[in-house]
N, C-alpha and C positions, 0 to 999 in steps of 0.2 A: 399255535399248532404251524401254522404257516414260515413263520420262521424257523420250524425244525424237521420241513421237509428243503424248506431249504434249501438248508444245511446237509441234509440228507444227498442232497442231489450235486451240491458244486466240485465233490473229487468228482464225480464224473464226467460235470460240467473242463478243467483241468483236464482230463483223463483225455477228453475226446479228439482234439488233434493230432496229441499219439494215436491214437485209435486208427483213425482213421490214414494216418501215414503209413500206417506197416498192415492197413489189411490196402491199402495201394499199394505197394510196394511188394509185400510180403503173403499177405491170403488170392491177391485174385491172380499176378501170376500161379502160383501154389492152383486154384482151383484151374487157371489155363493147360501146365504142365501135366495133370491127371486126365482135364478129359481130351487131350493129345494121345498119353500115350493108351488110352481107353479107346479111342473112337476113329474110325475112320467114315468116309462117305458114304460109308450104310447101313450106322452104329456102333454098337456096343461092337469091340474086336480084341482078342488078345495075339492076333499078326503083330503083333509092335514085340510083342516080347515075343516070342520064340524068335521073331528074326534077331532080337540084341542074344537070345541063349543060344541063339547060334553061329552067333561070333565066336571065334575063336580068341579075339584080343578083347573079351568080356571078363574072363573067367580070371587069365589075367590079371588082367586089370584090377583084378576088386583082388587076389589075392596079394601082390604088390604096394593092393593098399593100406588094406590089412595088415601087413607084415611091418610096412613103415608106421601104422602105430603105434605095432606091439615095439619096435625097438625104442623107437627115438623118443616118445613121449614116454616111461618110464626111465629114461638117462635123461632125459634133458629137468624133468622135477628134480630128481636125485642132484644134479646137478644146480641147476635153483636152491633147490635150500642151501648147502651146503657154502656157495657164493654169497646166499644172504646172510648163514652165521657167522659167514665168515669179516662179510662189511660189521654185520652186530658187534663185532669183536671189538671194532676200531682200529684197525692195524693202520701203522703207518699211512698216507697218500689214498687215502679209502674213499676220497670223491676223484681221486683221476684212476681208481680202479671201477668203480661206478659206471663212470661216463663211459669207458673203455668198453669195460661189459656188455654198454648199452649203444653200443654206435653201428653193430647190424640192424638194428631196427628203422635205421636212415638208409639201409640198401635195399634197395629190391630184392623180390623174387628171381626176375631177369637178371636183373647184374649178380647179385651172389651165384647164380648157375654160370654168368660166362667166367670167371672170378674163379670160382671152381673146376671147367671145363681149362685153364689154362693149369691146371695143380695137375687132372690126371690127366690131359690129355697124350694121345702118344709124344707127339716133341711138350710135353707141360715138365712142369717145374722136379714130380713129385719124378719121370720116366730119368730127368735130366741129373738129376741127383742118384739114382740109381746106379747109374752108368761114369758118372762123375766116382760113387765111391766103388766099384766094378764090383758089384752085385747082382747088377745084369749087361747083360754086350749089348738087348738092345731096345729096352727095356716094357713095360711089362703095356697088354691088352689091357685097361682097365676097364675100359667103357665099350670093349664089341660088343656088338649082341651075343654069341656062344657064350660070353660070359656071363650067367645070372648073377653069380654074389657078386661080383666089386662092380656093378655098376649098383647092384644092393646099397653096396659098401660106399659107394661116392657119393649117391644121393642123399645117406644117410648121414652122411660127415657135413655134408652141406648143410642140411638140411638142424641139422643142429646150432654149428656155428649162427644159421640164423636162425632160428629163434628161440635158442638157449632163453635170450634175451629177453623177450614179451612175456618166458615163464618167472624169471627172475624177478622182475617190476614189478607184477602180483605176491610174488613170495616175498620181498621184504617188502612191500607193504604192510602188509597180512606180521610181519616179525619183528614192525618197530612200534605197531599198536598192543603188543604181544609185556606186557607189564615187568619190568626188573625181579621185582618183588618177588613172584613167583620160584624163579629159576635160584633166587637168592637163598628162599627160603627149602628148595632142593638141596642144593649143596650143605645149607644148613643139619642137614639130617643125613646123608652123607651120598647121594643121590649122585653116582660116575655123571662120564658128561650122555653118556647112553642112554643111561635112565630118564635123565633127566630130558635129552632129545622125543624119546619116546616113549612118555607119562607128561611130559608139562607142554612142551612146545608144538607137538605135532599134532598134541588132540584141539592146541588153542590155534595152529596155524588151520583148523576145517572149514574154511568157511572161505578161505584164501584158494586150497587147493580146490577146493568146489570148481571155483572160477576158472582157477585156470588148465585142472583139466581139462572141462569143459571145454573150454575158447582153443586150447592149443588144440585136441582130441577136431573141433568142426574145422579148423586149418590147414593142419595135416590130412585129413582129406579130400580137401581142395587145394594140395599141392599138386601144381600145373606147372610154371614155366621153369625152375631149377631142374625137375628131375628132365624137360623137353627140352630148354638147353645143353643138359651132356648127356642125355639120351636119343631123345628126339623119340621116337614111337617103337623102340627096342628094347624101353624099362617100360608098358601103360603104367598106366594111374585109372583110375575113375572120372576124374575130373576131365582130363585127357579126350579121354575113348569118348565125353561130351559132347566136347570140340570136334573132334574127328567128324562126330554125326551129324551132328550141325551143318558145322564151314566146310569139311571136304567133302560127307559123303549129301549134304540137302537132305536131310530126313531129320529132321526137329523134332518128332513123332518119337525116335527110336533114342534119340536126345532125353526128351523127358522122362522116357522109362531109364535111363543111364541118371539123371539127375532124383529122381525119386529113391532107388536104394540108394542117391547118399545121405536124403532126404534120412528115410526110415533107420539108415545106421546112425545119423549123429541123431536121432532123436533120440534108440539105445541103448550108447553109451554114455547122453544128457542125461537119463534115469539112472540107469547102472550105479555113474558118479555120484547123485545125491542122495544113492539110497544106502550107500557104501562111504560115502566121505563126508561124515554127520558132522556138525559144527558138536559142543561140547552143553551148549545150552537145547538146542535141537537132545541132542542122545537122552535126556532123566523123564 
């Protein structure tokens, strides 16, 4: 009996260091953020939230962040699946393709933003090309504060270039775990490429897609350095507003409110992905 009890306790003993680490690095800061967002010197208050909602930048940052997720994540997922299937077909120089596609993983967010600033800047490479081709006399103000659409385009392009490789690495790992027998059997029964992709490959990629979607959405919610390098505060994002309230405006309470909004959106999207993208075994 004692041996059985020791056997039941041993998993918790092994998990204890991780639980303590998570509590110290995530649990306690979360408690502090909640307390800061809902308390002041006189006790419970919603004043910090009223101040946040009265800030004209907040809803613009919320809209821009959600737009970035809605646009960037699906495009990156499609590109990553296409790149993974291409490598699975074993083309010539497949190893070279893999390493080239993974190069952006080694580039920091700020560095990526500065690289694309040299492209989309007023005197950047893109405007120089347009002037050289005679398509524009003075170039286009891609990052002008009055051109929200082109600022969004620049940030989307930079994020797609920078982070598609992360989704690709996760998806290619899932693709390589799918037995080739399944795809070959579908070909024997006359399934087209689209039918094999829809009924064989994508269902078996469910767990990998869940991980890729959750991780990429959370990272998209945390996007800051790329947009900061390209547009400054002309294209505000939620994490950027957290930085503004905490560092520049010296108001940690309102910064905690913004961080809680990011947390709620992260949890909501994670639950959505877990419910909608199911693995074949869990769907039975």
